[in-house]
C-alpha positions as CSV (number, residue, x, y, z in Angstrom):
1,X,-22.1,7.1,24.0
2,X,-24.7,9.8,24.8
3,X,-28.0,8.1,25.7
4,X,-29.9,11.2,24.5
5,X,-28.9,10.5,20.9
6,X,-31.1,8.4,18.6
7,X,-29.8,4.9,18.2
8,X,-29.0,5.3,14.4
9,X,-26.9,8.4,15.0
10,X,-25.2,6.8,18.0
11,X,-24.4,3.7,16.0
12,X,-23.0,5.6,13.0
13,X,-20.8,7.8,15.3
14,X,-19.4,4.6,16.8
15,X,-18.7,3.2,13.3
16,X,-16.9,6.4,12.1
17,X,-14.9,6.6,15.5
18,X,-13.5,3.0,14.8
19,X,-11.8,4.3,11.7
20,X,-8.0,5.2,11.8
21,X,-7.4,8.9,12.6
22,X,-11.0,9.6,13.6
23,X,-11.9,9.9,17.2
24,X,-15.4,10.3,18.8
25,X,-15.5,14.1,18.2
26,X,-14.5,13.9,14.6
27,X,-16.9,11.1,14.1
28,X,-19.8,13.1,15.5
29,X,-18.9,16.1,13.3
30,X,-19.0,13.8,10.2
31,X,-22.4,12.4,11.2
32,X,-23.9,15.8,11.9
33,X,-22.5,17.1,8.6
34,X,-24.2,14.2,6.8
35,X,-27.5,14.9,8.5
36,X,-27.5,18.4,7.2
37,X,-26.1,17.6,3.8
38,X,-28.3,17.0,0.7
39,X,-29.6,13.5,0.6
40,X,-27.6,12.6,-2.6
41,X,-24.4,13.1,-0.7
42,X,-25.3,10.4,1.9
43,X,-26.7,8.1,-0.7
44,X,-23.6,8.4,-3.0
45,X,-21.4,7.8,0.0
46,X,-23.4,4.7,1.0
47,X,-23.3,3.4,-2.6
48,X,-19.5,4.0,-2.8
49,X,-19.0,2.1,0.4
50,X,-21.1,-0.8,-0.8
51,X,-19.1,-1.0,-4.1
52,X,-15.8,-0.9,-2.2
53,X,-16.6,-4.3,-0.7
54,X,-18.4,-5.8,-3.7
55,X,-16.6,-4.4,-6.7
56,X,-13.0,-3.9,-5.8
57,X,-10.6,-6.9,-6.7
58,X,-7.0,-7.7,-6.0
59,X,-4.9,-7.6,-9.2
60,X,-3.6,-11.1,-9.8
61,X,-0.2,-9.8,-11.0
62,X,0.9,-7.0,-8.5
63,X,-1.8,-7.6,-5.7
64,X,-2.7,-3.8,-5.8
65,X,-6.4,-3.0,-5.5
66,X,-8.2,-2.8,-8.8
67,X,-11.6,-2.5,-10.5
68,X,-10.6,-5.5,-12.7
69,X,-8.7,-8.8,-12.4
70,X,-5.5,-7.0,-13.6
71,X,-4.9,-3.4,-12.6
72,X,-4.4,-0.4,-14.9
73,X,-0.7,-0.3,-14.1
74,X,0.0,-4.0,-14.9
75,X,-2.2,-3.7,-18.0
76,X,-0.5,-0.6,-19.4
77,X,1.9,-1.1,-22.3
78,X,3.6,2.2,-21.4
79,X,5.1,1.0,-18.2
80,X,8.8,0.0,-17.9
81,X,8.9,-3.8,-17.7
82,X,12.5,-3.8,-16.4
83,X,12.0,-2.3,-12.9
84,X,9.9,-3.6,-10.1
85,X,9.2,-1.7,-6.8
86,X,8.4,-3.9,-3.9
87,X,6.1,-2.2,-1.3
88,X,4.3,-3.2,1.8
89,X,0.8,-2.0,1.1
90,X,-1.5,-0.6,-1.7
91,X,-1.3,2.9,-0.2
92,X,2.5,2.8,-0.9
93,X,1.7,2.4,-4.6
94,X,-0.5,5.4,-4.4
95,X,2.3,7.3,-2.9
96,X,4.8,6.5,-5.7
97,X,2.1,7.2,-8.3
98,X,1.4,10.6,-6.9
99,X,5.1,11.4,-7.4
100,X,4.6,10.8,-11.1
101,X,8.2,10.0,-12.0
102,X,8.4,6.2,-11.5
103,X,7.1,4.4,-14.6
104,X,7.9,0.8,-13.8
105,X,5.8,-2.0,-12.1
106,X,5.0,-2.8,-8.5
107,X,4.6,-5.8,-6.2
108,X,2.5,-5.4,-3.0
109,X,3.7,-7.7,-0.2
110,X,0.7,-7.1,2.0
111,X,2.8,-6.7,5.1
112,X,6.3,-7.3,6.4
113,X,8.1,-10.1,8.3
114,X,7.4,-9.5,12.0
115,X,8.1,-12.5,14.4
116,X,6.9,-10.4,17.3
117,X,3.4,-10.2,15.7
118,X,3.6,-13.8,14.4
119,X,4.0,-12.8,10.8
120,X,6.6,-15.0,8.9
121,X,7.6,-15.0,5.3
122,X,4.7,-17.4,4.5
123,X,2.1,-14.7,5.7
124,X,3.1,-12.2,3.1
125,X,3.5,-12.4,-0.7
126,X,7.2,-13.3,-0.8
127,X,6.6,-16.6,-2.7
128,X,4.6,-14.7,-5.3
129,X,7.4,-12.2,-5.6
130,X,10.0,-14.8,-6.2
131,X,7.8,-16.6,-8.7
132,X,7.2,-13.3,-10.5
133,X,10.9,-12.5,-10.7
134,X,11.7,-16.0,-12.1
135,X,9.1,-15.5,-14.8
136,X,10.2,-11.9,-15.9
137,X,13.4,-10.5,-17.1
138,X,13.6,-7.6,-14.6
139,X,16.8,-5.6,-14.6
140,X,16.3,-4.1,-11.1
141,X,14.2,-4.7,-8.0
142,X,13.8,-1.7,-5.8
143,X,12.8,-2.7,-2.2
144,X,10.7,0.1,-0.8
145,X,9.6,-1.4,2.5
146,X,9.3,1.1,5.3
147,X,12.5,2.2,7.0
148,X,11.9,0.5,10.3
149,X,13.2,-2.7,11.9
150,X,10.6,-4.9,10.3
151,X,11.0,-3.2,6.9
152,X,14.8,-3.5,6.9
153,X,14.6,-7.2,8.0
154,X,12.1,-7.9,5.2
155,X,14.4,-6.1,2.7
156,X,17.4,-8.2,3.5
157,X,15.2,-11.4,3.5
158,X,14.0,-10.5,-0.1
159,X,17.6,-9.9,-1.2
160,X,18.8,-13.3,0.2
161,X,15.8,-15.1,-1.5
162,X,16.4,-13.5,-5.0
163,X,20.2,-14.1,-4.8
164,X,19.5,-17.8,-4.5
165,X,18.5,-17.9,-8.2
166,X,19.5,-14.5,-9.7
167,X,22.9,-13.4,-8.5
168,X,23.1,-11.0,-11.4
169,X,19.9,-9.0,-10.6
170,X,20.4,-5.5,-9.3
171,X,18.6,-5.2,-5.9
172,X,18.4,-1.7,-4.5
173,X,16.9,-0.1,-1.4
174,X,15.3,3.4,-1.4
175,X,17.6,6.1,0.2
176,X,17.3,7.5,3.7
177,X,15.3,10.5,2.6
178,X,12.4,8.8,4.4
179,X,12.9,9.3,8.1
180,X,13.5,6.1,10.1
181,X,10.3,4.7,11.5
182,X,8.1,6.7,9.0
183,X,5.6,5.2,6.7
184,X,5.9,5.7,2.9
185,X,2.1,6.6,2.5
186,X,2.7,9.8,4.5
187,X,5.9,10.9,2.6
188,X,5.5,13.9,0.4
189,X,6.3,13.6,-3.3
190,X,9.7,15.5,-3.1
191,X,11.0,13.4,-0.2
192,X,9.8,10.2,-2.0
193,X,11.5,11.2,-5.3
194,X,14.8,11.9,-3.5
195,X,14.6,8.5,-1.7
196,X,14.0,6.8,-5.1
197,X,16.7,8.7,-7.0
198,X,19.2,8.1,-4.1
199,X,18.5,4.4,-3.8
200,X,21.5,2.1,-3.0
201,X,22.3,-1.5,-3.8
202,X,21.3,-3.9,-1.0
């Protein structure tokens, strides 16, 4: 880092540069923008960041991020109780919600099975998924893990686990509207809608 910079500026640039998608130049632009911006913008940003770590909870039902113990989707009486989309991360829930067409429930795994990275079924929320399916009368489970090797392997593992106790339950996989190797969080609404509409049984 440039030694001519005050330590507080240097440190903040380093912090922003450590975030995904922001390099040193982008981080410097953000910091210098904040220096020129009205004081309330920086103070509001600092307050929001603090609340992010102190106020945000994980929904005890679907494991999405929430302001409360149970998120607004799980709490809503207007959501379809018969369908459950299984996703990898909370950002994937946001992607489906932006689409505005799906009205069912979600289950966030918190990752995928990846032996190469030392992640087995016990490291993600598969047990919680199985327990949830056993307790609820879902008509369809839609597996929406990312269309890569780990996502496909996780989808097949989920199917096998569910079939051990619910052979009658429809288990589907989102269609190939999502390019292989792509992440759901970056898919546009139309692509995601087509992938959901064209889902196939696993």
